[in-house]
C-alpha positions as a Markdown table, in Angstrom:
| # | Residue | x | y | z |
|---|---|---|---|---|
| 1 | Met | 72.3 | 103.2 | 74.3 |
| 2 | Leu | 72.6 | 103.6 | 78.1 |
| 3 | Tyr | 72.6 | 99.8 | 78.9 |
| 4 | Gln | 75.0 | 99.1 | 75.9 |
| 5 | Gln | 77.4 | 101.7 | 77.3 |
| 6 | Ile | 77.2 | 100.1 | 80.8 |
| 7 | Gln | 77.9 | 96.6 | 79.5 |
| 8 | Gln | 80.7 | 97.8 | 77.3 |
| 9 | Asn | 82.4 | 99.6 | 80.2 |
| 10 | Lys | 82.1 | 96.5 | 82.4 |
| 11 | Arg | 83.8 | 94.4 | 79.7 |
| 12 | Lys | 86.6 | 96.8 | 79.3 |
| 13 | Thr | 87.2 | 97.0 | 83.1 |
| 14 | Phe | 87.3 | 93.1 | 83.3 |
| 15 | Val | 89.9 | 93.0 | 80.5 |
| 16 | Leu | 92.0 | 95.7 | 82.2 |
| 17 | Leu | 91.8 | 94.1 | 85.6 |
| 18 | Thr | 92.8 | 90.7 | 84.1 |
| 19 | Phe | 95.8 | 92.3 | 82.4 |
| 20 | Phe | 96.7 | 93.9 | 85.8 |
| 21 | Cys | 96.7 | 90.5 | 87.6 |
| 22 | Leu | 98.8 | 88.9 | 84.9 |
| 23 | Leu | 101.2 | 91.8 | 85.1 |
| 24 | Val | 101.7 | 91.0 | 88.8 |
| 25 | Leu | 102.6 | 87.4 | 87.9 |
| 26 | Val | 104.8 | 88.5 | 85.1 |
| 27 | Ile | 106.9 | 90.9 | 87.1 |
| 28 | Gly | 107.2 | 88.2 | 89.8 |
| 29 | Trp | 108.5 | 85.8 | 87.1 |
| 30 | Ala | 110.9 | 88.5 | 85.7 |
| 31 | Val | 112.5 | 89.2 | 89.1 |
| 32 | Gly | 112.9 | 85.4 | 89.9 |
| 33 | Tyr | 114.3 | 84.6 | 86.4 |
| 34 | Phe | 116.6 | 87.5 | 86.3 |
| 35 | Leu | 118.1 | 86.9 | 89.8 |
| 36 | Asn | 118.0 | 83.1 | 90.0 |
| 37 | Gly | 117.4 | 81.8 | 86.6 |
| 38 | Asp | 114.2 | 80.0 | 87.7 |
| 39 | Met | 110.5 | 80.4 | 87.1 |
| 40 | Leu | 109.1 | 80.0 | 90.6 |
| 41 | Ser | 110.9 | 82.1 | 93.1 |
| 42 | Gly | 109.7 | 85.4 | 91.7 |
| 43 | Pro | 106.0 | 84.6 | 91.6 |
| 44 | Ile | 106.3 | 83.3 | 95.1 |
| 45 | Ile | 107.8 | 86.6 | 96.3 |
| 46 | Ala | 105.0 | 88.5 | 94.5 |
| 47 | Ala | 102.4 | 86.2 | 96.1 |
| 48 | Val | 103.9 | 86.8 | 99.6 |
| 49 | Val | 103.9 | 90.6 | 99.2 |
| 50 | Leu | 100.4 | 90.4 | 97.8 |
| 51 | Ala | 99.2 | 88.4 | 100.8 |
| 52 | Phe | 100.3 | 91.1 | 103.2 |
| 53 | Tyr | 99.8 | 94.3 | 101.1 |
| 54 | Val | 96.3 | 93.8 | 99.9 |
| 55 | Pro | 94.6 | 93.1 | 103.2 |
| 56 | Ile | 96.4 | 96.0 | 104.9 |
| 57 | Thr | 95.3 | 98.3 | 102.1 |
| 58 | Phe | 91.7 | 97.1 | 102.2 |
| 59 | Ala | 91.6 | 97.5 | 106.0 |
| 60 | Ser | 92.9 | 101.1 | 106.1 |
| 61 | Ala | 91.7 | 102.5 | 102.8 |
| 62 | Arg | 88.6 | 104.4 | 104.0 |
| 63 | Ala | 90.2 | 106.0 | 107.0 |
| 64 | Gln | 93.2 | 107.0 | 105.0 |
| 65 | Val | 91.1 | 108.6 | 102.2 |
| 66 | Leu | 89.0 | 110.6 | 104.6 |
| 67 | Ser | 92.1 | 111.7 | 106.6 |
| 68 | Met | 94.0 | 112.8 | 103.5 |
| 69 | Ala | 91.0 | 114.8 | 102.3 |
| 70 | Gly | 90.5 | 116.4 | 105.7 |
| 71 | Ala | 86.8 | 115.3 | 105.7 |
| 72 | His | 84.5 | 115.4 | 108.8 |
| 73 | Glu | 81.1 | 113.8 | 109.3 |
| 74 | Ile | 78.0 | 115.8 | 109.5 |
| 75 | Lys | 74.5 | 115.2 | 110.9 |
| 76 | Lys | 71.1 | 115.7 | 109.2 |
| 77 | Ser | 70.6 | 118.9 | 111.2 |
| 78 | Asp | 73.7 | 120.4 | 109.6 |
| 79 | Asn | 72.4 | 120.1 | 106.1 |
| 80 | Pro | 68.9 | 118.7 | 105.7 |
| 81 | Met | 68.7 | 119.2 | 101.9 |
| 82 | Val | 71.8 | 117.1 | 101.3 |
| 83 | Phe | 70.6 | 114.3 | 103.6 |
| 84 | Asn | 67.2 | 114.3 | 101.9 |
| 85 | Val | 68.9 | 114.0 | 98.5 |
| 86 | Val | 71.2 | 111.1 | 99.7 |
| 87 | Glu | 68.3 | 109.3 | 101.4 |
| 88 | Glu | 66.1 | 109.4 | 98.2 |
| 89 | Leu | 68.9 | 108.1 | 96.0 |
| 90 | Ala | 69.9 | 105.4 | 98.5 |
| 91 | Leu | 66.3 | 104.1 | 98.1 |
| 92 | Ala | 66.5 | 104.3 | 94.3 |
| 93 | Ala | 69.9 | 102.6 | 94.2 |
| 94 | Asn | 68.8 | 100.0 | 96.8 |
| 95 | Val | 71.9 | 100.4 | 99.0 |
| 96 | Pro | 72.2 | 101.3 | 102.7 |
| 97 | Met | 72.3 | 105.0 | 103.6 |
| 98 | Pro | 75.9 | 106.0 | 103.7 |
| 99 | Lys | 77.5 | 108.4 | 106.1 |
| 100 | Ile | 77.9 | 111.9 | 104.8 |
| 101 | Tyr | 81.2 | 113.9 | 105.2 |
| 102 | Ile | 82.1 | 117.4 | 104.3 |
| 103 | Val | 85.5 | 118.7 | 103.1 |
| 104 | Asn | 86.0 | 122.4 | 103.8 |
| 105 | Asp | 87.4 | 123.4 | 100.4 |
| 106 | Pro | 86.0 | 126.1 | 98.0 |
| 107 | Ser | 86.7 | 123.8 | 95.0 |
| 108 | Pro | 83.6 | 121.9 | 93.9 |
| 109 | Asn | 84.1 | 118.2 | 94.1 |
| 110 | Ala | 82.9 | 114.9 | 95.7 |
| 111 | Phe | 84.0 | 111.4 | 96.3 |
| 112 | Ala | 82.8 | 108.1 | 97.8 |
| 113 | Thr | 84.8 | 105.6 | 99.8 |
| 114 | Gly | 84.2 | 102.3 | 101.6 |
| 115 | Met | 84.9 | 98.7 | 100.7 |
| 116 | Lys | 81.2 | 97.7 | 100.6 |
| 117 | Pro | 77.8 | 99.5 | 100.6 |
| 118 | Glu | 77.2 | 98.8 | 104.3 |
| 119 | Ser | 80.3 | 100.9 | 105.2 |
| 120 | Ser | 80.2 | 103.5 | 102.5 |
| 121 | Val | 80.8 | 107.2 | 102.8 |
| 122 | Ile | 79.9 | 110.1 | 100.4 |
| 123 | Ala | 81.9 | 113.3 | 100.9 |
| 124 | Phe | 81.1 | 116.7 | 99.3 |
| 125 | Thr | 83.3 | 119.7 | 99.3 |
| 126 | Ser | 81.8 | 122.9 | 100.8 |
| 127 | Gly | 82.4 | 124.5 | 97.4 |
| 128 | Leu | 80.3 | 122.0 | 95.6 |
| 129 | Leu | 77.3 | 122.5 | 98.0 |
| 130 | Glu | 77.6 | 126.3 | 97.5 |
| 131 | Arg | 77.9 | 126.3 | 93.7 |
| 132 | Leu | 75.5 | 123.5 | 92.6 |
| 133 | Asn | 71.8 | 123.5 | 92.8 |
| 134 | Arg | 69.7 | 120.6 | 94.2 |
| 135 | Glu | 69.3 | 118.9 | 90.8 |
| 136 | Glu | 73.0 | 119.0 | 90.2 |
| 137 | Ile | 73.9 | 117.8 | 93.7 |
| 138 | Ala | 71.5 | 114.9 | 93.1 |
| 139 | Ala | 73.3 | 114.1 | 89.9 |
| 140 | Val | 76.7 | 114.1 | 91.6 |
| 141 | Thr | 75.3 | 112.0 | 94.5 |
| 142 | Ala | 73.9 | 109.5 | 91.9 |
| 143 | His | 77.3 | 109.3 | 90.4 |
| 144 | Glu | 78.9 | 108.5 | 93.7 |
| 145 | Phe | 76.2 | 105.9 | 94.5 |
| 146 | Ser | 77.0 | 104.2 | 91.2 |
| 147 | His | 80.6 | 103.8 | 92.4 |
| 148 | Ile | 79.2 | 102.3 | 95.7 |
| 149 | Arg | 76.7 | 100.1 | 94.0 |
| 150 | Asn | 79.1 | 98.8 | 91.3 |
| 151 | Tyr | 81.9 | 98.2 | 93.9 |
| 152 | Asp | 84.2 | 100.6 | 92.1 |
| 153 | Ile | 85.8 | 101.6 | 95.3 |
| 154 | Arg | 86.8 | 98.1 | 96.1 |
| 155 | Leu | 88.1 | 97.7 | 92.5 |
| 156 | Met | 90.2 | 100.9 | 92.6 |
| 157 | Thr | 91.6 | 100.0 | 96.0 |
| 158 | Leu | 92.6 | 96.6 | 94.6 |
| 159 | Cys | 94.2 | 98.3 | 91.6 |
| 160 | Ile | 96.1 | 100.6 | 94.0 |
| 161 | Ala | 97.3 | 97.6 | 96.0 |
| 162 | Leu | 98.4 | 95.8 | 92.8 |
| 163 | Val | 100.4 | 98.8 | 91.7 |
| 164 | Gly | 102.0 | 98.8 | 95.2 |
| 165 | Val | 102.9 | 95.1 | 94.9 |
| 166 | Ile | 104.4 | 95.6 | 91.4 |
| 167 | Val | 106.4 | 98.6 | 92.6 |
| 168 | Val | 107.7 | 96.7 | 95.6 |
| 169 | Val | 108.6 | 93.5 | 93.7 |
| 170 | Ala | 110.3 | 95.5 | 90.9 |
| 171 | Asp | 112.2 | 97.6 | 93.5 |
| 172 | Ile | 113.4 | 94.3 | 95.1 |
| 173 | Gly | 114.7 | 93.2 | 91.7 |
| 174 | Gln | 116.4 | 96.5 | 90.9 |
| 175 | Arg | 118.1 | 96.8 | 94.3 |
| 176 | Met | 119.4 | 93.2 | 94.2 |
| 177 | Phe | 120.7 | 93.8 | 90.7 |
| 178 | Phe | 122.5 | 97.0 | 91.5 |
| 179 | Trp | 123.8 | 95.7 | 94.8 |
| 180 | Gly | 125.4 | 92.7 | 93.1 |
| 181 | Gly | 122.5 | 90.2 | 93.3 |
| 182 | Gly | 123.0 | 89.5 | 89.6 |
| 183 | Arg | 126.7 | 88.8 | 90.0 |
| 184 | Asn | 126.1 | 86.6 | 93.0 |
| 185 | Asn | 123.8 | 84.4 | 90.9 |
| 186 | Lys | 126.1 | 84.4 | 87.9 |
| 187 | Arg | 126.3 | 80.6 | 87.9 |
| 188 | Asn | 122.5 | 80.3 | 87.7 |
| 189 | Asn | 122.2 | 83.0 | 85.1 |
| 190 | Glu | 124.8 | 81.4 | 82.8 |
| 191 | Lys | 122.3 | 78.5 | 82.4 |
| 192 | Ser | 119.5 | 81.0 | 81.5 |
| 193 | Asn | 118.3 | 82.0 | 78.1 |
| 194 | Pro | 119.9 | 85.4 | 77.4 |
| 195 | Ile | 116.8 | 86.6 | 75.5 |
| 196 | Phe | 114.6 | 85.9 | 78.5 |
| 197 | Met | 117.2 | 87.6 | 80.7 |
| 198 | Val | 116.9 | 90.8 | 78.6 |
| 199 | Ile | 113.1 | 90.6 | 78.7 |
| 200 | Ala | 113.1 | 90.1 | 82.4 |
| 201 | Leu | 115.3 | 93.2 | 83.0 |
| 202 | Val | 113.1 | 95.3 | 80.7 |
| 203 | Leu | 110.0 | 94.2 | 82.6 |
| 204 | Ile | 111.6 | 95.0 | 86.0 |
| 205 | Ile | 112.3 | 98.5 | 84.8 |
| 206 | Leu | 109.1 | 99.2 | 82.9 |
| 207 | Ala | 106.4 | 97.2 | 84.9 |
| 208 | Pro | 105.8 | 100.0 | 87.5 |
| 209 | Leu | 105.1 | 102.5 | 84.7 |
| 210 | Val | 102.8 | 100.1 | 82.8 |
| 211 | Ala | 101.0 | 99.3 | 86.1 |
| 212 | Gln | 100.4 | 103.0 | 86.6 |
| 213 | Phe | 99.0 | 103.3 | 83.1 |
| 214 | Val | 96.6 | 100.4 | 83.7 |
| 215 | Gln | 95.4 | 101.7 | 87.0 |
| 216 | Leu | 94.6 | 105.1 | 85.4 |
| 217 | Ala | 92.9 | 103.4 | 82.5 |
| 218 | Val | 90.6 | 101.4 | 84.9 |
| 219 | Ser | 89.9 | 104.7 | 86.8 |
| 220 | Arg | 88.9 | 106.5 | 83.6 |
| 221 | Asn | 86.7 | 103.6 | 82.5 |
| 222 | Arg | 84.9 | 103.4 | 85.8 |
| 223 | Glu | 84.1 | 107.2 | 85.6 |
| 224 | Tyr | 82.3 | 106.6 | 82.3 |
| 225 | Leu | 80.4 | 103.7 | 83.9 |
| 226 | Ala | 79.4 | 105.7 | 86.9 |
| 227 | Asp | 78.1 | 108.5 | 84.7 |
| 228 | Ala | 76.0 | 106.1 | 82.8 |
| 229 | Ser | 74.7 | 104.4 | 86.0 |
| 230 | Ala | 73.9 | 107.8 | 87.5 |
| 231 | Val | 71.7 | 108.6 | 84.6 |
| 232 | Glu | 70.0 | 105.2 | 85.1 |
| 233 | Leu | 69.2 | 106.3 | 88.6 |
| 234 | Thr | 68.1 | 109.9 | 88.0 |
| 235 | Arg | 66.8 | 109.7 | 84.4 |
| 236 | Asp | 68.3 | 113.2 | 84.1 |
| 237 | Pro | 71.5 | 113.4 | 82.0 |
| 238 | Gln | 71.3 | 117.2 | 81.9 |
| 239 | Gly | 71.7 | 117.5 | 85.7 |
| 240 | Leu | 75.0 | 115.6 | 85.5 |
| 241 | Ile | 76.1 | 117.6 | 82.4 |
| 242 | Asn | 75.5 | 120.9 | 84.3 |
| 243 | Ala | 77.2 | 119.6 | 87.4 |
| 244 | Leu | 80.3 | 118.5 | 85.5 |
| 245 | Thr | 80.4 | 121.8 | 83.6 |
| 246 | Lys | 80.5 | 123.7 | 86.9 |
| 247 | Ile | 82.9 | 121.4 | 88.6 |
| 248 | Ser | 85.4 | 121.4 | 85.7 |
| 249 | Ser | 85.3 | 125.2 | 85.4 |
| 250 | Asp | 87.3 | 125.4 | 88.7 |
| 251 | Asp | 90.9 | 126.7 | 88.0 |
| 252 | Lys | 92.6 | 126.4 | 91.3 |
| 253 | Gly | 91.7 | 122.9 | 92.3 |
| 254 | Met | 91.6 | 121.5 | 95.9 |
| 255 | Lys | 94.1 | 122.6 | 98.5 |
| 256 | His | 95.0 | 119.3 | 100.3 |
| 257 | Val | 94.3 | 116.6 | 97.7 |
| 258 | Lys | 96.9 | 113.8 | 97.3 |
| 259 | Asp | 97.9 | 112.0 | 94.1 |
| 260 | Ala | 97.0 | 108.7 | 95.7 |
| 261 | Thr | 93.4 | 109.7 | 96.2 |
| 262 | Ala | 92.9 | 111.8 | 93.1 |
| 263 | Ser | 91.1 | 109.1 | 91.2 |
| 264 | Met | 88.4 | 108.8 | 93.9 |
| 265 | Tyr | 86.9 | 112.2 | 93.1 |
| 266 | Ile | 84.1 | 112.8 | 90.5 |
| 267 | Ser | 86.4 | 115.1 | 88.6 |
| 268 | Asn | 90.1 | 116.0 | 88.4 |
| 269 | Pro | 90.7 | 117.6 | 91.9 |
| 270 | Phe | 93.8 | 119.5 | 90.8 |
| 271 | Gly | 92.0 | 122.0 | 88.6 |
| 272 | Lys | 92.7 | 123.2 | 85.1 |
| 273 | Lys | 96.2 | 124.4 | 85.9 |
| 274 | His | 97.4 | 120.9 | 86.7 |
| 275 | Lys | 95.6 | 119.1 | 83.9 |
| 276 | Lys | 97.6 | 116.0 | 82.8 |
| 277 | Thr | 97.8 | 114.3 | 79.4 |
| 278 | Asn | 95.3 | 111.5 | 78.5 |
| 279 | Trp | 97.9 | 108.9 | 79.3 |
| 280 | Phe | 98.4 | 110.1 | 82.9 |
| 281 | Ala | 94.9 | 111.5 | 83.6 |
| 282 | Thr | 92.9 | 110.0 | 86.4 |
| 283 | His | 89.6 | 111.0 | 84.7 |
| 284 | Pro | 88.3 | 111.2 | 81.2 |
| 285 | Ser | 88.0 | 114.7 | 79.8 |
| 286 | Thr | 84.9 | 116.6 | 80.8 |
| 287 | Glu | 84.1 | 117.1 | 77.1 |
| 288 | Ser | 84.1 | 113.3 | 76.3 |
| 289 | Arg | 82.0 | 112.6 | 79.4 |
| 290 | Ile | 79.4 | 115.3 | 78.4 |
| 291 | Glu | 79.4 | 114.0 | 74.8 |
| 292 | Arg | 78.5 | 110.5 | 76.0 |
| 293 | Leu | 75.8 | 111.9 | 78.4 |
| 294 | Lys | 74.2 | 113.8 | 75.6 |
| 295 | Ala | 74.0 | 110.6 | 73.5 |
| 296 | Met | 71.9 | 108.9 | 76.2 |
């Protein structure tokens, strides 16, 4: 059951990411076709934006996430128990020992960041270390190691970058249309298929929203995969069940969390009061995650 779930989640993520990449090309086509009546200019614009946006996002992602969270690095002498847990699981996961950061926040939560295992970081909130026991902290750590080992952080950073590209390209199309770009290209547009023109306009308007949905779907899917991979490491689904139960019981949520980094956490960092619908949620419901863990 465990390995079937891991393989199923990997296939779903591949399909979603493929759709994401196609969406970038489609919105590029839509902008080019709507403004100029041709098939090439839009995808070229999208490719140029992509060439600049993705490398910049990759290069700055870790520092930005840690800065937004207000995290600071600790040494082994600051918390020997946490370091021992992380060291043991690093060996089990066969990945380099990550740096350990603490976020001074009473809400229990954790996240991992870093584009590759060699530069990875695992951050815990002070509230998580106070409320969870060693077994539960190990389960949370295993979950975060799964994100590192499966390159989920790189994947989610890519998704965020792709969403950014789609939003930028769509914004270019909308601004040029409302500022008269469509009228300036009226001669070209007269030669265009009116049905394609309507489709292009609809795509320019809706693509950013669709991109957001796909990004969140990828995020939810990777949480299921990380849960399954964590159990593969610890052989202890109950530890993760108990940890998720305690984490999800928090009502207030974290103080300084940002929407851009919410998907990085093991559980919804906004607390119960800001719970979103399934369409807009960054994480699967705790109930569905626990149900899958119990089936392992």
